[in-house]
VOSE-487376 format. One record per residue: x, y, z of N, C-alpha, C in turn; residue number from 1. Coordinates in nm, 3 decimals. Atoms other than C-alpha are relative to their C-alpha. Layout:
SITE    n.xx    n.yy    n.zz   ca.xx   ca.yy   ca.zz    c.xx    c.yy    c.zz num
SITE       X       Y       Z       X       Y       Z       X       Y       Z NUM
...
//
This chain:
SITE    n.xx    n.yy    n.zz   ca.xx   ca.yy   ca.zz    c.xx    c.yy    c.zz num
SITE  -0.058   0.129  -0.029   3.299  -0.888   3.380  -0.034  -0.098  -0.111   1
SITE   0.018   0.092   0.112   3.345  -1.155   3.113  -0.091  -0.116   0.039   2
SITE   0.093   0.109  -0.025   3.064  -1.412   3.087   0.064  -0.134  -0.040   3
SITE  -0.055   0.131   0.027   3.167  -1.778   3.103  -0.072  -0.065  -0.119   4
SITE   0.053   0.066   0.118   3.115  -1.998   2.796  -0.133  -0.071   0.029   5
SITE   0.122   0.074  -0.034   2.856  -2.217   2.970  -0.118   0.094   0.021   6
SITE   0.107  -0.097  -0.024   2.659  -1.911   3.077  -0.049   0.061  -0.131   7
SITE   0.038  -0.054   0.131   2.665  -1.771   2.723  -0.092  -0.098  -0.073   8
SITE   0.079   0.102   0.070   2.534  -2.096   2.577  -0.137  -0.017   0.064   9
SITE   0.127   0.017  -0.071   2.266  -2.127   2.845  -0.094   0.116  -0.031  10
SITE   0.085  -0.117   0.023   2.139  -1.772   2.800  -0.042   0.010  -0.146  11
SITE   0.038   0.000   0.142   2.147  -1.805   2.422  -0.116  -0.096  -0.024  12
SITE   0.111   0.095   0.013   1.923  -2.113   2.448  -0.128   0.059   0.057  13
SITE   0.118  -0.063  -0.060   1.688  -1.921   2.677  -0.063   0.101  -0.097  14
SITE   0.049  -0.102   0.093   1.662  -1.634   2.429  -0.065  -0.067  -0.121  15
SITE   0.051   0.068   0.119   1.612  -1.870   2.134  -0.132  -0.070   0.028  16
SITE   0.125   0.069  -0.036   1.345  -2.073   2.313  -0.116   0.096   0.014  17
SITE   0.107  -0.097  -0.023   1.150  -1.760   2.399  -0.034   0.082  -0.124  18
SITE   0.022  -0.095   0.111   1.199  -1.544   2.090   0.033  -0.055  -0.137  19
SITE  -0.036   0.057   0.129   1.317  -1.778   1.815   0.146   0.024  -0.035  20
SITE  -0.138  -0.013   0.045   1.645  -1.804   1.627   0.027   0.141  -0.050  21
SITE  -0.040  -0.126   0.063   1.841  -1.500   1.513  -0.034  -0.007  -0.148  22
SITE   0.046   0.001   0.138   1.709  -1.399   1.171   0.100   0.058  -0.099  23
SITE  -0.086  -0.070   0.096   1.993  -1.192   1.025   0.137   0.039   0.053  24
SITE  -0.123  -0.058  -0.052   2.263  -1.057   1.255   0.086  -0.105   0.070  25
SITE  -0.088   0.105  -0.049   2.542  -1.308   1.305   0.119   0.064   0.071  26
SITE  -0.097  -0.072  -0.083   2.759  -1.179   1.591   0.084  -0.099   0.080  27
SITE  -0.092   0.086  -0.074   3.065  -1.342   1.744  -0.011   0.031   0.149  28
SITE   0.018  -0.017  -0.144   3.012  -1.397   2.117   0.125  -0.040   0.079  29
SITE  -0.121   0.047  -0.069   3.317  -1.599   2.230   0.044  -0.130  -0.067  30
SITE  -0.056   0.122   0.058   3.549  -1.869   2.095  -0.073  -0.034  -0.130  31
SITE   0.069   0.038   0.124   3.340  -2.057   1.834  -0.151   0.023   0.008  32
SITE   0.143  -0.025  -0.018   3.002  -1.924   1.953  -0.040   0.128  -0.074  33
SITE   0.060  -0.112   0.072   2.804  -1.697   1.717  -0.150  -0.001   0.027  34
SITE   0.145  -0.004  -0.017   2.444  -1.583   1.735  -0.070  -0.092  -0.101  35
SITE   0.057   0.089   0.101   2.374  -1.776   1.414   0.091  -0.120  -0.024  36
SITE  -0.092   0.111   0.025   2.682  -1.985   1.334   0.127   0.050  -0.067  37
SITE  -0.129  -0.036   0.058   3.031  -1.988   1.188  -0.009   0.002  -0.152  38
SITE   0.010  -0.020   0.143   2.936  -1.872   0.841  -0.040   0.145  -0.027  39
SITE   0.042  -0.134   0.040   2.875  -1.549   0.651  -0.147  -0.007  -0.037  40
SITE   0.143   0.002   0.026   2.505  -1.474   0.649  -0.046   0.116  -0.089  41
SITE   0.034  -0.109   0.091   2.509  -1.149   0.446   0.010   0.138   0.061  42
SITE   0.000  -0.133  -0.061   2.465  -0.861   0.687   0.142   0.048   0.029  43
SITE  -0.139  -0.038  -0.030   2.838  -0.868   0.770   0.064   0.076  -0.117  44
SITE  -0.056  -0.066   0.118   2.917  -0.761   0.412  -0.046   0.145  -0.006  45
SITE   0.051  -0.137  -0.002   2.691  -0.459   0.435   0.058   0.079   0.117  46
SITE  -0.062  -0.065  -0.116   2.835  -0.383   0.778   0.135   0.059  -0.037  47
SITE  -0.131  -0.051   0.043   3.178  -0.346   0.618  -0.014   0.131  -0.076  48
SITE   0.025  -0.124   0.074   3.036  -0.083   0.381  -0.034   0.114   0.096  49
SITE   0.045  -0.105  -0.092   2.866   0.110   0.663   0.116   0.049   0.086  50
SITE  -0.112  -0.035  -0.085   3.171   0.102   0.888   0.102   0.085  -0.075  51
SITE  -0.098  -0.073   0.080   3.403   0.220   0.610  -0.051   0.139  -0.035  52
SITE   0.058  -0.130   0.036   3.167   0.498   0.505   0.008   0.098   0.117  53
SITE  -0.008  -0.087  -0.118   3.152   0.636   0.859   0.143   0.047   0.022  54
SITE  -0.141  -0.036  -0.022   3.531   0.626   0.895   0.048   0.101  -0.104  55
SITE  -0.048  -0.088   0.108   3.584   0.798   0.559  -0.066   0.137   0.002  56
SITE   0.073  -0.126   0.008   3.317   1.067   0.590   0.019   0.085   0.125  57
SITE  -0.008  -0.076  -0.125   3.329   1.166   0.956   0.143   0.036   0.034  58
SITE  -0.143  -0.024  -0.018   3.706   1.135   0.978   0.035   0.045   0.141  59
SITE  -0.032  -0.022  -0.141   3.713   1.133   1.357   0.008  -0.136   0.066  60
SITE  -0.005   0.129  -0.069   3.800   0.856   1.601  -0.140  -0.044   0.043  61
SITE   0.132   0.052  -0.038   3.502   0.630   1.671  -0.031   0.033   0.146  62
SITE   0.022  -0.027  -0.142   3.552   0.695   2.043  -0.062   0.137   0.026  63
SITE   0.052  -0.135  -0.016   3.447   1.056   1.985  -0.137   0.018  -0.066  64
SITE   0.126  -0.009   0.072   3.127   0.974   1.799  -0.118  -0.043   0.086  65
SITE   0.128   0.045  -0.056   2.769   0.955   1.922  -0.086  -0.045  -0.117  66
SITE   0.065   0.064   0.114   2.573   0.721   1.696  -0.141  -0.045   0.038  67
SITE   0.137   0.047  -0.017   2.201   0.648   1.659  -0.028  -0.109  -0.102  68
SITE   0.035   0.112   0.086   2.094   0.312   1.518  -0.151  -0.019   0.007  69
SITE   0.146   0.001   0.003   1.728   0.330   1.414  -0.052  -0.133  -0.051  70
SITE   0.056   0.132   0.034   1.522   0.008   1.403   0.115  -0.099  -0.014  71
SITE  -0.128   0.071   0.002   1.836  -0.183   1.497  -0.012  -0.149  -0.023  72
SITE   0.022   0.144   0.016   1.680  -0.529   1.450   0.071  -0.074   0.114  73
SITE  -0.069   0.076  -0.104   1.915  -0.768   1.637   0.131   0.066   0.045  74
SITE  -0.103  -0.084  -0.059   2.171  -0.494   1.693   0.136   0.003  -0.065  75
SITE  -0.133   0.016   0.058   2.460  -0.574   1.457   0.076   0.131  -0.019  76
SITE  -0.072  -0.123   0.037   2.544  -0.222   1.338   0.036   0.083   0.124  77
SITE  -0.029  -0.074  -0.123   2.514  -0.049   1.674   0.102  -0.072   0.086  78
SITE  -0.096   0.078  -0.079   2.704  -0.331   1.845   0.140   0.015  -0.058  79
SITE  -0.132  -0.016   0.063   2.988  -0.306   1.592   0.061   0.136   0.033  80
SITE  -0.052  -0.134  -0.028   3.022   0.069   1.643   0.032   0.017   0.148  81
SITE  -0.032  -0.004  -0.142   3.009   0.027   2.020   0.131  -0.075   0.027  82
SITE  -0.126   0.073  -0.014   3.290  -0.230   1.991   0.120   0.086  -0.044  83
SITE  -0.105  -0.092   0.044   3.490   0.041   1.811   0.014   0.120   0.094  84
SITE  -0.014  -0.104  -0.101   3.433   0.273   2.106  -0.101   0.112  -0.006  85
SITE   0.099  -0.108   0.011   3.144   0.493   1.988  -0.106  -0.013   0.110  86
SITE   0.117   0.001  -0.088   2.862   0.593   2.221  -0.122  -0.021  -0.088  87
SITE   0.107   0.041   0.091   2.559   0.425   2.065  -0.134  -0.007   0.073  88
SITE   0.138   0.020  -0.041   2.185   0.454   2.115  -0.069  -0.077  -0.112  89
SITE   0.067   0.084   0.100   1.992   0.178   1.936  -0.147  -0.013   0.038  90
SITE   0.144   0.004  -0.023   1.613   0.191   1.902  -0.061  -0.112  -0.084  91
SITE   0.065   0.112   0.070   1.401  -0.112   1.811  -0.141  -0.017   0.055  92
SITE   0.139   0.006  -0.040   1.027  -0.160   1.815  -0.047  -0.135   0.052  93
SITE   0.048   0.134  -0.034   0.997  -0.536   1.863   0.081  -0.060   0.116  94
SITE  -0.063   0.056  -0.118   1.068  -0.711   2.192   0.098  -0.111  -0.036  95
SITE  -0.088   0.113   0.036   1.219  -1.022   2.027   0.136   0.050  -0.045  96
SITE  -0.127  -0.053   0.051   1.483  -0.816   1.847   0.080   0.069   0.109  97
SITE  -0.072  -0.076  -0.102   1.569  -0.589   2.139   0.058  -0.092   0.106  98
SITE  -0.051   0.092  -0.100   1.609  -0.881   2.379   0.122  -0.076  -0.052  99
SITE  -0.119   0.063   0.059   1.852  -1.053   2.141   0.118   0.096   0.003 100
SITE  -0.107  -0.100  -0.005   2.051  -0.730   2.118   0.050   0.020   0.143 101
SITE  -0.039  -0.017  -0.140   2.049  -0.694   2.498   0.088  -0.117   0.047 102
SITE  -0.081   0.117  -0.034   2.184  -1.046   2.534   0.143   0.017  -0.049 103
SITE  -0.134  -0.020   0.054   2.478  -0.966   2.306   0.072   0.113   0.073 104
SITE  -0.059  -0.110  -0.076   2.537  -0.637   2.486   0.057  -0.050   0.131 105
SITE  -0.047   0.053  -0.128   2.566  -0.824   2.816   0.121  -0.091  -0.018 106
SITE  -0.111   0.092   0.024   2.794  -1.092   2.673   0.129   0.077  -0.029 107
SITE  -0.118  -0.076   0.043   3.030  -0.834   2.522   0.032   0.117   0.092 108
SITE  -0.022  -0.108  -0.099   3.006  -0.592   2.819   0.008   0.137  -0.067 109
SITE   0.001  -0.126   0.074   2.914  -0.297   2.599  -0.075   0.106   0.080 110
SITE   0.061  -0.102  -0.085   2.849  -0.025   2.856  -0.029   0.129  -0.076 111
SITE   0.021  -0.120   0.082   2.860   0.238   2.580  -0.113  -0.019  -0.101 112
SITE   0.115   0.027   0.086   2.553   0.086   2.408  -0.128   0.007   0.081 113
SITE   0.131  -0.012  -0.064   2.205   0.196   2.513  -0.106  -0.055  -0.094 114
SITE   0.105   0.061   0.080   1.917  -0.016   2.385  -0.137   0.045   0.051 115
SITE   0.131  -0.053  -0.037   1.565   0.128   2.382  -0.107  -0.064  -0.087 116
SITE   0.114   0.050   0.077   1.242  -0.041   2.281  -0.098   0.114  -0.019 117
SITE   0.084  -0.115   0.032   1.048   0.230   2.105  -0.031  -0.003  -0.150 118
SITE   0.035  -0.021   0.139   0.878   0.318   1.779   0.088   0.112  -0.054 119
SITE  -0.092  -0.102   0.050   1.130   0.509   1.565  -0.074   0.127  -0.042 120
SITE   0.077  -0.119   0.034   0.849   0.745   1.466  -0.011   0.096   0.118 121
SITE   0.000  -0.086  -0.118   0.877   0.881   1.822   0.132   0.077   0.016 122
SITE  -0.131  -0.066  -0.008   1.228   1.011   1.749  -0.016   0.152   0.016 123
SITE  -0.006  -0.145  -0.015   1.295   1.364   1.873   0.130   0.038   0.069 124
SITE  -0.122  -0.050  -0.065   1.587   1.575   1.987  -0.021   0.007   0.151 125
SITE   0.028  -0.011  -0.143   1.417   1.629   2.324   0.012  -0.135   0.069 126
SITE   0.002   0.133  -0.059   1.389   1.254   2.384   0.136  -0.068  -0.005 127
SITE  -0.123   0.077   0.021   1.721   1.127   2.248   0.127   0.084  -0.019 128
SITE  -0.118  -0.083   0.020   1.952   1.424   2.192   0.045   0.002  -0.145 129
SITE  -0.056  -0.013   0.135   2.178   1.480   1.890   0.112  -0.102  -0.021 130
SITE  -0.095   0.106   0.035   2.412   1.244   1.707   0.089   0.043  -0.117 131
SITE  -0.091  -0.025   0.111   2.716   1.268   1.483  -0.040  -0.083  -0.121 132
SITE   0.036   0.095   0.106   2.598   0.967   1.280  -0.135  -0.062   0.033 133
SITE   0.129   0.068  -0.015   2.247   0.833   1.227  -0.006  -0.113  -0.103 134
SITE   0.015   0.116   0.088   2.199   0.483   1.084  -0.148  -0.029  -0.020 135
SITE   0.138   0.031   0.036   1.872   0.416   0.904   0.006  -0.118  -0.097 136
SITE  -0.028   0.119   0.081   1.934   0.062   0.781  -0.125  -0.087  -0.004 137
SITE   0.113   0.091   0.017   1.631  -0.121   0.644  -0.126   0.038   0.074 138
SITE   0.123  -0.041  -0.069   1.357   0.087   0.805  -0.081   0.100  -0.082 139
SITE   0.072  -0.105   0.071   1.267   0.377   0.574  -0.109  -0.058  -0.089 140
SITE   0.097   0.058   0.092   1.089   0.149   0.327  -0.110  -0.079   0.071 141
SITE   0.110   0.060  -0.076   0.869   0.011   0.606  -0.097   0.105   0.053 142
SITE   0.087  -0.109  -0.047   0.705   0.351   0.672  -0.090   0.048  -0.113 143
SITE   0.095  -0.050   0.099   0.400   0.489   0.496   0.001   0.152   0.001 144
SITE   0.018  -0.145   0.003   0.325   0.845   0.390  -0.117   0.035   0.094 145
SITE  -0.106  -0.100   0.002   0.325   1.089   0.558   0.116  -0.028   0.096 146
SITE  -0.103   0.028  -0.100   0.539   0.919   0.826   0.140  -0.003  -0.060 147
SITE  -0.132   0.011   0.060   0.824   0.854   0.584   0.063   0.138  -0.018 148
SITE  -0.052  -0.136   0.017   0.856   1.229   0.524   0.036   0.064   0.134 149
SITE  -0.026  -0.060  -0.131   0.826   1.346   0.884   0.114  -0.071   0.072 150
SITE  -0.109   0.077  -0.060   1.066   1.068   0.990   0.135   0.055  -0.045 151
SITE  -0.126  -0.056   0.048   1.342   1.207   0.768   0.021   0.142   0.052 152
SITE  -0.011  -0.132  -0.062   1.266   1.553   0.903   0.054  -0.012   0.143 153
SITE  -0.047   0.022  -0.136   1.318   1.419   1.256   0.146  -0.045   0.002 154
SITE  -0.140   0.044   0.011   1.641   1.247   1.152   0.090   0.121  -0.021 155
SITE  -0.081  -0.119   0.027   1.772   1.575   1.013   0.015   0.087   0.125 156
SITE  -0.003  -0.083  -0.121   1.687   1.748   1.341   0.100  -0.053   0.102 157
SITE  -0.090   0.056  -0.101   1.893   1.506   1.553   0.140  -0.027  -0.056 158
SITE  -0.127   0.037   0.064   2.176   1.450   1.301   0.090   0.122  -0.017 159
SITE  -0.096  -0.110   0.010   2.485   1.670   1.322   0.090  -0.010  -0.123 160
SITE  -0.095   0.014   0.110   2.692   1.523   1.037  -0.050  -0.086  -0.114 161
SITE   0.035   0.089   0.112   2.577   1.221   0.836  -0.108  -0.099   0.039 162
SITE   0.096   0.109  -0.012   2.279   0.992   0.796   0.033  -0.101  -0.110 163
SITE  -0.022   0.107   0.097   2.336   0.657   0.627  -0.128  -0.081  -0.009 164
SITE   0.124   0.072   0.023   2.027   0.504   0.475   0.027  -0.117  -0.094 165
SITE   0.000   0.113   0.093   2.016   0.156   0.329  -0.146  -0.033  -0.023 166
SITE   0.143   0.004   0.021   1.680   0.142   0.162  -0.037  -0.037  -0.142 167
SITE   0.058   0.018   0.132   1.463   0.037  -0.128  -0.049   0.134  -0.052 168
SITE   0.062  -0.114   0.067   1.355   0.300  -0.378  -0.093  -0.053  -0.107 169
SITE   0.093   0.040   0.105   1.069   0.286  -0.623   0.062   0.023  -0.137 170
SITE  -0.050  -0.014   0.137   1.158   0.229  -0.987  -0.103   0.070  -0.089 171
SITE   0.102  -0.068   0.078   0.837   0.403  -1.098  -0.071   0.104   0.086 172
SITE   0.070  -0.108  -0.068   0.652   0.722  -1.008  -0.150  -0.022  -0.016 173
SITE   0.141   0.038   0.011   0.303   0.580  -0.947  -0.090   0.086   0.086 174
SITE   0.079  -0.079  -0.094   0.184   0.789  -0.653   0.073   0.130   0.031 175
SITE  -0.060  -0.129  -0.037   0.240   1.150  -0.557  -0.057   0.047   0.133 176
SITE   0.041  -0.061  -0.128   0.232   1.300  -0.207   0.062   0.138   0.009 177
SITE  -0.052  -0.135  -0.022   0.276   1.660  -0.108   0.037   0.013   0.146 178
SITE  -0.049  -0.022  -0.136   0.487   1.733   0.200   0.068   0.136   0.005 179
SITE  -0.052  -0.137  -0.013   0.557   2.092   0.302   0.009   0.068  -0.137 180
SITE   0.021  -0.067   0.129   0.436   2.215  -0.039   0.091  -0.053  -0.112 181
SITE  -0.084   0.060   0.103   0.673   1.988  -0.233  -0.057  -0.137  -0.038 182
SITE   0.050   0.128   0.049   0.580   1.687  -0.448   0.107  -0.108   0.012 183
SITE  -0.089   0.116  -0.007   0.732   1.344  -0.385  -0.073  -0.120  -0.060 184
SITE   0.060   0.109   0.075   0.672   1.044  -0.606   0.057  -0.134   0.047 185
SITE  -0.046   0.133  -0.034   0.697   0.671  -0.551  -0.110  -0.102  -0.020 186
SITE   0.101   0.105   0.010   0.492   0.355  -0.504  -0.030  -0.057   0.138 187
SITE   0.039   0.064  -0.125   0.311   0.164  -0.230   0.045  -0.145   0.001 188
SITE  -0.042   0.139  -0.018   0.425  -0.170  -0.091  -0.082  -0.059   0.114 189
SITE   0.084   0.064  -0.101   0.207  -0.415   0.103   0.085  -0.055   0.115 190
SITE  -0.070   0.048  -0.119   0.329  -0.480   0.460  -0.080  -0.109   0.072 191
SITE   0.086   0.095  -0.071   0.032  -0.662   0.620  -0.134  -0.009  -0.071 192
SITE   0.136   0.014   0.050  -0.307  -0.794   0.520  -0.097   0.086   0.080 193
SITE   0.099  -0.085  -0.066  -0.613  -0.588   0.604  -0.051  -0.060   0.131 194
SITE   0.057   0.066  -0.118  -0.730  -0.846   0.857   0.106  -0.052   0.097 195
SITE  -0.106   0.044  -0.091  -0.392  -0.900   1.029  -0.023   0.055   0.141 196
SITE   0.014  -0.043  -0.139  -0.415  -0.886   1.409   0.131   0.063   0.047 197
SITE  -0.124  -0.055  -0.056  -0.162  -0.692   1.621   0.102  -0.110   0.031 198
SITE  -0.091   0.111  -0.031  -0.016  -1.028   1.731   0.066  -0.052  -0.126 199
SITE  -0.056   0.047   0.126   0.030  -1.140   1.371   0.101   0.099  -0.057 200
SITE  -0.093  -0.102   0.047   0.193  -0.811   1.278   0.130  -0.003   0.080 201
SITE  -0.118   0.001  -0.085   0.430  -0.837   1.573   0.093  -0.117  -0.030 202
SITE  -0.080   0.119   0.029   0.545  -1.183   1.468   0.079   0.013  -0.131 203
SITE  -0.072  -0.021   0.126   0.654  -1.057   1.124   0.115   0.095   0.027 204
SITE  -0.113  -0.079  -0.048   0.996  -0.939   1.236   0.062   0.088  -0.108 205
SITE  -0.057  -0.077   0.110   1.085  -0.802   0.893  -0.106   0.083  -0.072 206
SITE   0.106  -0.083   0.058   0.771  -0.596   0.834  -0.021   0.122   0.088 207
SITE   0.030  -0.120  -0.079   0.629  -0.267   0.960  -0.062  -0.039   0.133 208
SITE   0.061   0.027  -0.130   0.508  -0.239   1.316  -0.152  -0.008  -0.009 209
SITE   0.147  -0.002   0.003   0.148  -0.150   1.234  -0.060   0.046  -0.131 210
SITE   0.060  -0.048   0.124   0.095   0.030   0.901  -0.013  -0.112  -0.103 211
SITE   0.029   0.107   0.096  -0.061  -0.192   0.634   0.082   0.011  -0.127 212
SITE  -0.082  -0.022   0.119   0.136  -0.038   0.348   0.114   0.096   0.033 213
SITE  -0.110  -0.097  -0.014   0.459   0.155   0.310   0.014   0.073  -0.133 214
SITE  -0.022  -0.082   0.120   0.566   0.422   0.063   0.149   0.004  -0.031 215
SITE  -0.139  -0.004   0.046   0.889   0.386  -0.134   0.016   0.118  -0.095 216
SITE  -0.023  -0.111   0.093   1.003   0.717  -0.285   0.094  -0.042  -0.112 217
SITE  -0.096   0.021   0.109   1.180   0.721  -0.618   0.136   0.058   0.040 218
SITE  -0.132  -0.058  -0.027   1.551   0.804  -0.626  -0.004   0.152  -0.004 219
SITE   0.003  -0.147   0.000   1.490   1.165  -0.737  -0.075   0.058   0.119 220
SITE   0.076  -0.053  -0.115   1.228   1.213  -0.465   0.077  -0.017   0.130 221
SITE  -0.083   0.017  -0.120   1.462   1.068  -0.201   0.109   0.104   0.005 222
SITE  -0.103  -0.105   0.006   1.740   1.301  -0.316  -0.060   0.135   0.040 223
SITE   0.064  -0.129  -0.027   1.501   1.597  -0.307  -0.042   0.013   0.146 224
SITE   0.045  -0.005  -0.139   1.360   1.507   0.033   0.118   0.020   0.095 225
SITE  -0.117  -0.017  -0.086   1.705   1.473   0.192   0.053   0.143  -0.009 226
SITE  -0.044  -0.139   0.015   1.799   1.812   0.049  -0.094   0.096   0.071 227
SITE   0.098  -0.090  -0.060   1.477   1.976   0.166   0.007  -0.001   0.153 228
SITE  -0.002   0.006  -0.146   1.515   1.854   0.527   0.131   0.052   0.058 229
SITE  -0.118  -0.067  -0.052   1.865   2.002   0.551   0.135  -0.063  -0.028 230
SITE  -0.130   0.060   0.033   2.136   1.771   0.410   0.056   0.069  -0.124 231
SITE  -0.058  -0.083   0.107   2.372   1.971   0.190   0.058  -0.082  -0.114 232
SITE  -0.048   0.089   0.104   2.512   1.672  -0.004  -0.066  -0.136   0.017 233
SITE   0.056   0.134  -0.001   2.363   1.336  -0.097   0.081  -0.087  -0.094 234
SITE  -0.082   0.091   0.079   2.567   1.041  -0.221  -0.058  -0.141   0.005 235
SITE   0.025   0.144  -0.001   2.518   0.679  -0.318   0.133  -0.071   0.010 236
SITE  -0.124   0.074  -0.021   2.779   0.428  -0.207  -0.001  -0.127  -0.087 237
SITE  -0.014   0.120   0.083   2.900   0.160  -0.452   0.121  -0.084   0.039 238
SITE  -0.113   0.074  -0.055   3.226   0.059  -0.289   0.027   0.048   0.141 239
SITE  -0.007   0.146   0.014   3.284  -0.130  -0.067  -0.129  -0.058  -0.056 240
SITE   0.112   0.056   0.073   3.059  -0.342  -0.285  -0.084  -0.092   0.088 241
SITE   0.091   0.095  -0.062   2.754  -0.531  -0.162  -0.074  -0.069  -0.115 242
SITE   0.058   0.071   0.113   2.671  -0.787  -0.431  -0.102  -0.100   0.053 243
SITE   0.106   0.090  -0.047   2.338  -0.953  -0.358  -0.093  -0.033  -0.116 244
SITE   0.083   0.044   0.112   2.112  -1.150  -0.586  -0.125   0.085  -0.018 245
SITE   0.126  -0.071   0.011   1.808  -0.939  -0.505   0.012   0.138  -0.061 246
SITE  -0.012  -0.134   0.058   1.954  -0.613  -0.638   0.037  -0.005  -0.147 247
SITE  -0.032   0.011   0.142   2.030  -0.748  -0.984  -0.109  -0.079  -0.071 248
SITE   0.114   0.071   0.058   1.684  -0.848  -1.107  -0.019   0.038  -0.146 249
SITE   0.005  -0.032   0.142   1.766  -0.795  -1.474  -0.042   0.144  -0.023 250
SITE   0.033  -0.142   0.013   1.728  -0.420  -1.417   0.127   0.079  -0.030 251
SITE  -0.115  -0.086   0.025   1.953  -0.142  -1.536   0.043   0.069   0.128 252
SITE  -0.030  -0.064  -0.127   1.931   0.009  -1.188  -0.042  -0.092   0.113 253
SITE   0.042   0.076  -0.119   1.914  -0.151  -0.845  -0.112   0.076   0.070 254
SITE   0.107  -0.067  -0.074   1.602  -0.084  -0.641   0.034   0.013   0.148 255
SITE  -0.046  -0.021  -0.136   1.808  -0.080  -0.320   0.147   0.038  -0.002 256
SITE  -0.141  -0.036  -0.013   2.131   0.089  -0.224   0.021   0.074   0.132 257
SITE  -0.038  -0.077  -0.118   2.315   0.275   0.050   0.015   0.146  -0.039 258
SITE  -0.001  -0.144   0.028   2.256   0.651   0.048   0.053   0.073   0.122 259
SITE  -0.056  -0.078  -0.109   2.436   0.912   0.255  -0.037   0.146  -0.015 260
SITE   0.029  -0.142  -0.005   2.307   1.254   0.347   0.097   0.066   0.096 261
SITE  -0.103  -0.067  -0.080   2.576   1.488   0.474  -0.046   0.142   0.031 262
SITE   0.043  -0.132  -0.043   2.497   1.798   0.674   0.122   0.089   0.018 263
SITE  -0.110  -0.096  -0.009   2.731   2.091   0.625  -0.051   0.141  -0.019 264
SITE   0.036  -0.138   0.029   2.733   2.460   0.541  -0.014   0.017  -0.150 265
SITE   0.017  -0.026   0.142   2.589   2.559   0.205   0.098   0.109  -0.042 266
SITE  -0.108  -0.087   0.044   2.867   2.728   0.011  -0.046   0.097  -0.108 267
SITE   0.023  -0.100   0.104   2.851   3.046  -0.196   0.117   0.000  -0.098 268
SITE  -0.102  -0.005   0.105   3.037   3.075  -0.526   0.059   0.141  -0.005 269
SITE  -0.068  -0.131   0.004   3.294   3.356  -0.530   0.023   0.044  -0.144 270
SITE  -0.037  -0.034   0.138   3.389   3.340  -0.899  -0.119   0.041  -0.086 271
SITE   0.119  -0.036   0.076   3.029   3.383  -1.018  -0.115   0.029   0.097 272
SITE   0.101  -0.033  -0.103   2.814   3.564  -0.755  -0.143  -0.012  -0.050 273
SITE   0.136   0.006   0.053   2.513   3.568  -0.987  -0.060  -0.140   0.016 274
SITE   0.047   0.138  -0.013   2.493   3.189  -0.957  -0.061  -0.026   0.137 275
SITE   0.054   0.019  -0.136   2.418   3.224  -0.585  -0.147   0.041   0.010 276
SITE   0.140  -0.042  -0.001   2.083   3.379  -0.675  -0.093  -0.106  -0.059 277
SITE   0.080   0.106   0.059   1.969   3.064  -0.853  -0.055  -0.089   0.111 278
SITE   0.061   0.088  -0.100   1.727   2.857  -0.649   0.058  -0.140  -0.009 279
SITE  -0.048   0.139  -0.004   1.836   2.510  -0.539  -0.085  -0.086  -0.093 280
SITE   0.074   0.082   0.096   1.742   2.275  -0.822  -0.046  -0.130   0.064 281
SITE   0.052   0.129  -0.045   1.527   1.971  -0.756   0.017  -0.102  -0.111 282
SITE  -0.011   0.106   0.098   1.586   1.639  -0.927  -0.136  -0.025  -0.063 283
SITE   0.128   0.033   0.065   1.315   1.579  -1.188  -0.024  -0.150  -0.004 284
SITE   0.033   0.140   0.018   1.133   1.250  -1.212   0.024  -0.040  -0.146 285
SITE  -0.024   0.051   0.135   1.201   1.031  -1.517  -0.110   0.043  -0.094 286
SITE   0.113  -0.037   0.083   0.853   1.106  -1.646   0.008   0.145  -0.042 287
SITE  -0.013  -0.142   0.032   0.926   1.479  -1.633   0.109   0.022  -0.104 288
SITE  -0.109  -0.012   0.096   1.251   1.433  -1.826  -0.045  -0.043  -0.140 289
SITE   0.045   0.051   0.130   1.061   1.250  -2.103  -0.101   0.092  -0.066 290
SITE   0.097  -0.092   0.058   0.815   1.538  -2.156   0.064   0.087  -0.107 291
//
């Protein structure tokens, strides 16, 4: 049943008074009412990229898709896909974010959207089932080693077709970790101070839940990790474009982009059978190429 304008405005004030203003996801609720306001705030541009990528890669009606939105923040991506008819499960660790998403779900009557407050590191097939599409937007770079590796392993286990990751990558190979006998390089990033209390950590809506640092793999290590956990192709998306000031810091490469891991059947070459005996190559780090 459609919620009246006055009720929407009242409930929005209640949510804002208790949990604060929306920080990123500007969603149209009714008439001229948005969660943030009648302006482009940035996430909508990236949403266009994600939506188009799913339509182009999966090539099935949205109504036939089961989608997982990991660390959904205020729910924009999962809500958009639910509006297109997909069955969506969205997981978010912080109460403030999940309650904002629940409010929008109620306003838009999205019965095909399930919202769960949980730590994404608890992801498993037994708990949540399998999905055609997994969204990992802005969460991978908030996890530390070894969680970042096991998390992608869990994603691969529940993902039937494509994972879309929008994430930072390290521009330098400063640290090395070994996961399942393979080396992965990257750098550490500070999430919280050593003396931060659980309450202080919880209030930082754009930081990790509890780990003090996170590990950002390099591009080659991310490619290699996605291949090792079971994705047969890995791509970077450049169009539809997402032009943001923070990805053009006078660098030749951006330290953030949208990556897609596609799960399919590994193909054998008929015209040159000997090539099938060659082991799957791993991307070398820049430092290895310079040796």
